C-alpha positions in Angstrom: 22.1 -4.9 -22.2 23.0 -8.5 -21.3 25.6 -7.4 -18.9 23.0 -5.1 -17.1 20.6 -7.9 -16.9 23.2 -10.4 -15.4 24.1 -7.8 -12.8 20.5 -7.1 -11.9 19.8 -10.8 -11.5 22.9 -11.3 -9.4 21.7 -8.4 -7.2 18.4 -10.2 -6.7 20.1 -13.3 -5.8 22.4 -11.5 -3.4 19.3 -10.0 -1.7 17.9 -13.4 -1.3 21.1 -14.8 0.2 21.3 -12.0 2.6 17.6 -12.5 3.6 18.2 -16.1 4.3 21.3 -15.2 6.3 19.4 -12.7 8.3 16.7 -15.1 9.1 19.2 -17.7 10.4 20.9 -15.0 12.5 17.5 -13.9 14.1 16.5 -17.6 14.8 19.8 -18.1 16.4 19.6 -15.0 18.4 16.1 -16.1 19.7 17.6 -19.6 20.7 20.6 -18.0 22.6 18.6 -15.4 24.5 16.7 -17.3 27.1 17.1 -15.0 30.1 15.2 -11.7 30.8 16.7 -8.9 28.7 18.3 -5.9 30.4 17.1 -2.3 29.6 20.2 -2.1 27.4 19.5 -5.3 25.6 15.8 -4.3 25.1 16.8 -0.9 23.5 19.3 -2.8 21.2 16.7 -5.5 20.2 14.0 -2.7 19.7 16.4 -0.8 17.3 17.0 -4.1 15.5 13.5 -5.1 15.2 12.3 -1.9 13.9 15.0 -1.9 11.2 14.2 -5.6 10.4 10.5 -4.8 9.9 11.5 -2.5 7.1 14.5 -4.2 5.7 14.2 -8.0 6.3 12.3 -8.7 3.1 14.9 -7.8 0.7 17.3 -5.2 1.7 20.9 -6.7 2.4 22.3 -3.5 3.9 22.3 -2.4 7.7 22.3 1.3 6.9 19.3 3.4 8.0 16.6 3.8 5.4 15.0 7.0 4.1 11.4 7.8 4.4 10.4 11.0 2.8 7.6 13.7 3.4 4.8 12.3 1.2 4.7 9.0 3.6 3.0 11.1 6.3 4.9 9.3 9.0 7.9 6.7 9.1 6.2 3.4 9.6 9.1 1.3 10.8 10.1 4.2 13.1 6.5 4.1 14.4 7.0 0.4 15.2 10.2 1.2 17.0 8.5 3.9 19.0 5.7 1.6 20.1 8.1 -1.4 20.8 10.2 0.8 22.9 7.5 1.5 25.5 7.6 -2.1 27.0 9.9 -5.0 27.2 9.9 -7.3 24.3 8.8 -11.0 24.9 11.2 -13.4 23.6 8.4 -15.1 21.6 8.0 -11.8 19.7 11.7 -12.0 18.3 10.7 -15.1 16.8 7.5 -14.0 15.4 8.9 -11.0 13.6 11.5 -13.1 11.7 9.0 -16.0 11.1 6.4 -13.6 9.7 8.7 -12.6 7.0 10.4 -15.9 6.6 7.6 -18.5 6.9 7.5 -19.1 3.2 11.1 -19.4 2.8 11.6 -21.9 5.6 9.6 -24.4 3.5 11.0 -23.5 0.2 11.7 -27.2 -0.9 8.6 -29.2 0.4 8.2 -32.6 -1.0 5.9 -32.3 -4.0 5.0 -35.2 -6.5 2.7 -34.8 -9.4 0.1 -37.1 -8.0 -0.5 -35.0 -4.7 -1.4 -31.7 -6.2 -4.3 -29.9 -4.6 -7.7 -30.0 -6.0 -7.9 -28.8 -9.5 -11.3 -27.1 -8.7 -9.6 -25.2 -5.9 -6.9 -24.1 -8.3 -9.5 -22.9 -10.8 -11.1 -21.1 -8.1 -7.8 -19.5 -7.2 -7.3 -18.4 -10.7 -10.7 -16.9 -10.9 -10.1 -15.0 -7.6 -6.9 -13.4 -9.2 -8.6 -12.4 -12.4 -11.7 -11.0 -10.7 -10.0 -9.2 -7.7 -6.4 -8.4 -8.6 -6.3 -8.4 -12.5 -8.7 -5.3 -13.0 -6.4 -3.3 -10.7 -3.1 -4.5 -12.2 -3.8 -6.2 -15.7 -0.2 -6.9 -16.5 -0.8 -10.7 -17.2 -2.1 -12.1 -20.5 -5.0 -13.6 -19.1 -5.7 -15.8 -22.3 -2.2 -17.1 -22.3 -2.5 -17.8 -18.6 -5.8 -19.8 -19.1 -4.1 -21.9 -21.8 -1.2 -22.7 -19.8 -3.4 -23.5 -16.7 -5.4 -26.0 -18.9 -2.2 -27.5 -20.2 -0.8 -27.8 -16.5 -4.0 -29.5 -15.2 -4.0 -32.0 -17.9 -0.2 -32.7 -17.8 0.9 -35.6 -15.6 4.5 -34.7 -15.8 5.6 -31.0 -15.6 9.3 -31.7 -16.2 10.6 -29.5 -19.0 7.7 -27.1 -18.8 8.7 -23.5 -19.0 9.7 -22.5 -15.5 8.6 -18.8 -15.9 5.2 -20.0 -16.6 5.1 -22.3 -13.6 6.5 -19.5 -11.4 3.7 -17.1 -12.5 1.1 -19.8 -12.1 2.0 -20.7 -8.5 2.4 -16.9 -7.6 -1.1 -16.3 -8.9 -2.3 -19.2 -6.7 -0.4 -17.8 -3.8 -1.9 -14.4 -4.2 -5.3 -15.6 -4.4 -4.7 -18.1 -1.3 -3.7 -15.0 0.6 -6.9 -13.1 -0.4 -8.9 -16.2 0.8 -7.0 -16.2 4.1 -8.0 -12.5 4.7 -11.6 -13.2 3.5 -12.9 -16.1 5.6 -16.3 -15.4 4.4 -15.4 -16.5 0.8 -14.9 -20.1 2.0 -12.2 -22.4 1.7 -8.8 -21.9 3.3 -5.3 -23.0 2.1 -1.9 -21.9 3.3 -0.6 -19.4 0.7 2.9 -20.3 1.7 2.3 -23.7 0.0 2.1 -22.1 -3.3 4.5 -19.3 -2.7 7.1 -22.2 -1.7 6.3 -24.0 -5.0 6.8 -20.6 -7.0 10.1 -20.0 -5.4 11.4 -23.3 -6.6 11.2 -21.8 -10.1 12.3 -18.2 -9.3 15.8 -18.5 -10.2 15.1 -19.7 -13.7 12.0 -17.5 -14.1 13.9 -14.2 -13.4 16.5 -15.1 -16.0 13.9 -15.2 -18.8 14.2 -12.1 -20.9 11.2 -9.8 -21.9 7.9 -9.1 -20.5 7.6 -12.4 -18.5 10.4 -11.1 -16.2 8.6 -8.0 -15.4 5.4 -9.9 -14.9 7.0 -12.3 -12.5 8.5 -9.4 -10.5 5.2 -7.7 -10.3 3.6 -10.9 -8.9 6.3 -11.2 -6.3 5.7 -7.5 -5.2 1.8 -8.0 -5.0 2.4 -11.0 -2.7 4.6 -9.1 -0.4 2.2 -6.2 -0.3 -0.4 -8.6 0.9 1.8 -10.3 3.5 0.5 -9.3 7.0 3.8 -9.9 8.6 5.6 -7.0 6.8 4.5 -3.5 7.8 6.8 -1.2 5.7 7.2 -3.5 2.7 10.5 -2.0 1.5 11.1 -5.3 -0.1 8.1 -4.5 -2.4 9.6 -1.2 -3.2 12.9 -2.7 -4.2 11.2 -5.4 -6.5 9.0 -3.0 -8.1 12.0 -0.7 -8.8 13.7 -3.7 -10.5 10.5 -4.2 -12.6 10.5 -0.6 -13.7 14.2 -0.4 -14.5 13.8 -3.6 -16.6 11.0 -2.1 -18.4 13.1 0.9 -19.2 15.8 -1.5 -20.7 13.1 -3.1 -22.9 12.0 0.4 -23.9 8.3 -0.2 -23.1 8.1 3.3 -21.4 8.5 5.0 -24.7 6.2 5.4 -27.6 8.5 3.7 -30.3 7.8 1.5 -33.3 9.5 -1.7 -33.0 10.4 -3.9 -36.0 9.1 -7.4 -36.9 5.7 -8.7 -37.2 5.3 -9.9 -33.6 6.4 -6.5 -32.3 3.7 -4.6 -34.4 1.0 -7.1 -33.4 -1.7 -4.8 -31.8 -2.5 -7.3 -29.1 1.3 -7.7 -28.2 1.5 -3.8 -28.1 -1.5 -3.7 -25.6 0.1 -6.2 -23.4 3.3 -4.2 -23.3 1.5 -1.1 -22.4 -0.4 -2.9 -19.6 2.7 -4.2 -18.2 4.4 -1.0 -18.2 1.5 1.0 -16.7 0.9 -1.7 -14.0 4.6 -1.3 -13.0 4.1 2.3 -13.1 1.0 2.4 -10.8 2.6 0.1 -8.3 5.8 2.1 -8.2 3.9 5.4 -7.6 1.6 4.0 -5.1 4.5 2.3 -2.9 6.9 5.3 -3.5 4.5 7.9 -2.5 3.5 5.8 0.6 7.1 5.6 1.7 8.1 9.1 0.6 10.8 7.5 -1.7 11.9 8.7 -5.2 10.1 7.0 -8.1 12.0 4.5 -10.3 11.4 6.4 -13.4 10.8 10.2 -14.0 7.6 11.4 -15.6 9.6 13.4 -18.2 10.9 10.0 -19.6 7.5 8.5 -20.2 5.6 9.1 -23.4 4.0 5.5 -24.1 0.2 5.6 -24.8 -2.1 4.4 -21.9 -3.8 1.0 -22.7 -7.0 0.5 -24.7 -9.6 0.5 -21.8 -10.8 -3.1 -22.6 -9.3 -6.5 -22.7 -10.2 -9.0 -25.5 -8.9 -12.3 -26.8 -6.9 -12.1 -30.0 -8.8 -13.0 -33.1 -5.8 -15.1 -34.3 -2.1 -15.1 -33.6 -1.3 -12.0 -35.6 -4.4 -9.8 -35.4 -6.6 -8.3 -32.6 -9.8 -6.4 -33.3 -10.4 -3.7 -30.7 -13.9 -2.3 -30.2 -14.5 1.4 -29.5 -14.4 2.0 -25.7 -18.0 2.8 -25.5 -18.6 -0.9 -26.7 -16.9 -2.3 -23.7 -19.8 -1.7 -21.5 -22.1 -3.9 -23.3 -19.4 -6.7 -24.2 -19.7 -9.4 -21.5 -16.6 -11.2 -22.9 -14.3 -8.3 -22.6 -13.0 -7.1 -19.3 -13.4 -3.2 -18.9 -10.1 -1.7 -18.0 -11.3 2.0 -17.9 -11.0 2.0 -14.2 -7.3 1.1 -14.5 -6.7 3.7 -17.3 -8.3 6.3 -15.2 -6.3 5.5 -12.1 -3.1 5.8 -14.2 -4.2 9.4 -14.9 -4.5 10.0 -11.2 -1.0 8.5 -10.5 0.4 11.0 -13.1 -1.3 13.8 -11.3 0.0 12.6 -8.0 3.5 12.4 -9.5 3.1 16.0 -10.5 2.1 17.0 -7.0 5.2 15.3 -5.6 7.4 17.0 -8.1 6.0 20.5 -7.6 5.4 20.4 -3.9 7.7 17.8 -2.3 10.9 17.5 -4.6 14.1 19.0 -3.5 13.6 21.7 -6.3 10.1 22.6 -5.1 9.4 26.2 -3.9 9.5 26.8 -0.2 6.4 27.2 1.8 7.4 30.7 2.9 6.5 31.9 -0.7 2.9 31.7 0.5 1.0 33.3 -2.3 2.7 31.5 -5.2 2.5 28.3 -3.1 -1.2 28.6 -2.6 -1.7 29.3 -6.3 0.2 26.1 -7.1 -2.1 24.1 -4.7 -5.3 25.7 -6.2 -4.1 24.8 -9.7 -3.3 21.3 -8.9 -6.6 21.0 -6.9 -8.4 22.0 -10.0 -6.8 19.2 -12.1 -7.8 16.8 -9.3 -11.5 18.0 -9.5 -11.4 17.5 -13.3 -10.1 14.0 -12.9 -13.0 13.3 -10.4 -15.5 14.7 -12.7 -14.5 12.3 -15.4 -14.8 9.2 -13.4 -15.9 6.2 -15.7 -18.6 5.1 -13.4 -19.9 1.6 -14.2 -21.9 1.3 -11.0 -24.5 4.0 -10.2 -23.7 6.2 -7.3 -27.5 6.3 -6.5 -28.2 2.5 -6.3 -26.5 -0.3 -4.5 -24.2 -2.4 -6.7 -25.4 -5.6 -8.0 -24.0 -9.0 -6.9 -20.6 -9.7 -8.4 -19.6 -6.0 -8.9 -16.0 -5.1 -9.0 -14.7 -2.9 -6.2 -12.8 -0.8 -8.6 -15.9 0.2 -10.5 -17.7 1.8 -7.5 -18.0 5.6 -6.9 -16.6 5.0 -3.4 -13.3 3.6 -4.5 -12.7 6.6 -6.9 -13.7 9.0 -4.1 -11.0 7.3 -1.8 -8.3 7.8 -4.4 -9.2 11.3 -5.0 -9.2 12.1 -1.3 -6.0 10.4 -0.8 -4.4 12.6 -3.5 -6.2 15.7 -2.0 -4.9 14.9 1.4 -1.3 14.6 0.1 -1.7 17.9 -1.8 -2.5 19.8 1.3 -0.4 18.0 3.8 2.6 20.4 3.9 0.4 23.4 3.5 -1.6 22.8 6.6 1.7 22.8 8.7 1.9 26.4 8.0 -1.2 27.1 10.0 -0.1 28.6 13.4 -1.7 28.0 16.6 -4.2 30.6 15.7 -6.1 30.1 12.4 -6.5 33.5 10.9 -6.5 33.7 7.1 -9.3 32.4 5.0 -6.8 30.3 3.2 -5.8 28.6 6.4 -9.5 27.8 7.2 -10.1 26.6 3.6 -7.2 24.2 3.5 -7.9 22.9 6.9 -11.5 22.2 6.1 -10.6 20.5 2.8 -7.9 18.4 4.5 -10.4 17.3 7.1 -13.0 16.5 4.6 -10.6 14.5 2.5 -9.2 12.6 5.5 -12.9 12.0 6.7 -14.0 10.7 3.3 -11.1 8.2 3.2 -12.4 6.7 6.4 -16.0 7.0 5.7 -15.7 5.4 2.1 -13.6 2.5 3.4 -16.1 1.8 6.1 -18.9 1.9 3.5 -17.1 -0.6 1.1 -16.1 -2.8 4.0 -19.8 -3.0 5.2 -20.9 -3.9 1.9 -18.3 -6.5 1.2 -15.4 -7.2 3.5 -12.1 -6.0 2.1 -8.8 -7.7 2.0 -6.3 -5.2 3.6 -2.8 -4.5 2.7 0.1 -2.2 3.7 -1.0 0.7 1.2 -4.7 0.6 2.8 -3.3 0.7 6.4 -1.2 3.7 5.5 -4.0 5.6 3.9 -6.4 5.1 6.9 -3.9 5.7 9.6 -2.5 8.8 8.1 -6.1 10.1 7.4 -6.8 9.6 11.1 -3.8 11.6 12.2 -4.8 14.4 9.7 -8.3 14.5 11.3 -6.8 14.8 14.7 -4.5 17.5 13.6 -7.4 19.5 12.1 -9.6 19.1 15.2 -6.7 20.5 17.2 -6.0 23.3 14.9 -9.6 24.4 15.0 -10.3 23.4 18.7 -11.9 26.8 19.6 -14.7 26.1 17.0 -14.7 22.2 17.0 -16.8 20.6 14.3 -18.7 17.5 15.6 -18.9 16.0 12.3 -15.1 15.4 12.5 -15.7 13.1 15.6 -18.1 10.9 13.4 -15.2 10.7 10.9 -12.7 9.7 13.7 -15.3 7.0 14.7 -15.2 5.7 11.1 -11.4 5.5 11.2 -11.5 3.6 14.5 -14.0 1.2 13.0 -11.9 0.5 9.9 -8.6 0.2 11.9 -10.3 -2.2 14.0 -11.5 -4.3 11.1 -8.1 -4.3 9.6 -6.5 -5.5 12.9 -9.2 -8.4 13.1 -7.8 -9.9 9.9 -4.2 -8.4 9.9 -2.7 -8.6 13.5 0.2 -6.4 12.3 -2.2 -3.4 12.4 -3.1 -3.9 16.1 -0.5 -1.4 17.3 -1.5 1.4 15.0 -5.2 0.8 15.9 -4.2 1.1 19.6 -2.1 4.2 19.4 -4.9 5.9 17.3 -7.4 5.1 20.1 -5.3 6.8 22.8 -4.6 9.7 20.7 -8.3 10.2 19.7 -9.4 9.9 23.4 -6.9 12.4 24.5 -8.0 14.7 21.7 -11.6 14.5 22.8 -10.4 15.6 26.3 -8.3 18.5 24.9 -11.3 19.8 22.8 -13.8 19.4 25.6 -11.6 21.6 27.8 -11.3 24.1 25.1 -14.7 24.8 23.9 -17.3 22.1 24.4 -19.2 20.6 27.5 -17.2 17.5 28.5 -20.3 15.4 28.4 -21.0 16.0 24.7 -17.6 14.4 23.8 -17.1 11.9 26.5 -14.1 9.8 25.6 -15.4 6.6 27.1 -18.7 6.7 25.3 -16.9 7.6 22.1 -14.8 4.4 22.3 -17.6 2.2 23.4 -19.9 3.4 20.6 -17.0 2.8 18.2 -17.1 -0.8 19.4 -13.4 -0.8 20.1 -11.3 -1.2 23.2 -7.5 -0.7 23.0 -5.7 -4.0 23.4 -3.5 -2.7 26.2 -0.4 -2.4 24.2 -0.5 1.4 25.2 -1.5 2.9 28.4 -4.7 4.6 28.7 -4.8 8.4 28.4 -6.2 8.7 32.1 -2.7 8.2 33.3 -1.4 11.3 31.7 -1.5 14.7 33.4 -4.0 17.2 32.3 -3.0 19.0 29.2 -3.6 22.6 28.1 -4.6 23.7 24.7 -1.2 23.9 23.2 0.2 20.6 24.4 -0.9 18.5 21.4 2.8 17.8 20.6 3.5 16.7 24.3 0.7 14.2 23.9 2.4 12.6 20.9 5.8 13.0 22.7 4.7 10.8 25.6 3.2 8.2 23.4 5.9 7.8 20.7 9.8 7.9 20.8 9.8 11.1 18.7 13.7 11.3 18.6 13.3 8.8 15.7 10.1 9.8 14.2 10.8 13.5 14.2 14.0 13.2 12.3 12.3 11.8 9.4 10.3 14.8 8.5 13.0 17.4 8.7 12.8 17.4 5.0 11.2 19.6 2.3 10.3 22.3 4.7 8.4 20.0 7.1 9.4 20.9 10.7 8.9 17.6 12.3 8.4 13.9 11.8 4.8 14.4 12.8 4.8 17.6 10.5 1.0 17.3 10.4 0.9 18.0 14.1 3.6 20.6 14.9 2.6 24.1 15.5 
């Protein structure tokens, strides 16, 4: 095992060195190129940029990366398609590199022990992490963290302190500072790269510490990357999460095995091990499904129990008393983890969907009857999951101040709708240009409703309390919007006006994301153009043009495209079967289409190809 650990650590260091080299190369490239680029140069730089968006964070290779069918689309290829439509300003070359490298450019800031930030601010940052992040990914030992934080605040000299603890402390601060940055209404602002740079100083030693601490450190790093606006595809996060899961396998925490020794049999320690593994599992599933990549660990290799759905301080060093789950709701000193446990169950269902419908061994979609039977059985399992949601906030009354997002009915409905949309994604591509069978109509309606619910519930949550966006949320909302557009096109002869309200919600949410996360602007703009052209198409098919006027739709949504894409008025009039040509004119489909010639999906925009 020692050899494997050394090789894994060496691999991480190699990724880091490659990243630093790539950043230096890009910065040098920016400085050298001060004259206007030719068309050939723009094409070359566009290709390089689209690859860098995906690979710059951690990937040291120059090989094309794989994006599979569950992703819904190739994010970095989408960026390439968008960038290819206009010359790239030289300032953009630097901004792409600096967005990913800003933290690393200040890795060694001067920091003496007498110039630490306000301790009250650091307490606030710790509280933000454990109220907003920890309930979703409870892999840290909160009580051990609090004890170390107190020691850190009272210690004038931190030389000789455990570097792994210092790394985790500053990563928690960095993640919370990023949340503050994305939530101006929370008050206070501090550059998250300050804490990230402090954390990186201890990364080398922290990643050599064996045991659970190494996994915890890797997961903190992945969470920070997922919340970094400068990175769209976050393949760096996928790599890091993969390392964490593989190291968890080395430790055996994915198996329900009995270890020897009093520490290994400590009930509290056992629960921490379970929470660390299942947090890594949830992150692995979420990111892998988003990118359409293989999981780091097969379901068949996992038999460890889910955690107890509450978190309590150990009574002493050797014993922990766990209350019955029903007591968690009335215990104000224990964090209720039932939402996290229930989400783990959904991720297992999503893994089953991927295995049965999207894997290389999955049945082909031409076996229509058995394929539909499989879909219906999996949909029933999703409904059972939905019906057993552990609501802690009533669906009939507004939540109280201080509520947790992960305890709301809307959060669970979003998770259910995302899983349902993924379940039906390939099936609705079987629908021909004429929707005939009752199953076709049923699945299109279910897909549209699932996609609409994703947008509507995200809007509801954001109106109630502004959300901090990340790559996973952007992917969910954008692909939901594309699904809505496809369903409207497939049923354009009998268009449902309710679908347009869902599209308006999607536009609103994408606009909200782009306000706080500029990386999302391109996705907002392309969706706006697609939505307007879809309205024009449907109005020609079945409805009076005045009832679906594109201009009024965009103005009511409160959104105006930023000008990165040309308005649909410049395109020729389309007939009813030209949906693909609409996408073809807006996106460089040679790259996008190739990504989805997998698993029976005919095009990269498999949702839209008739």
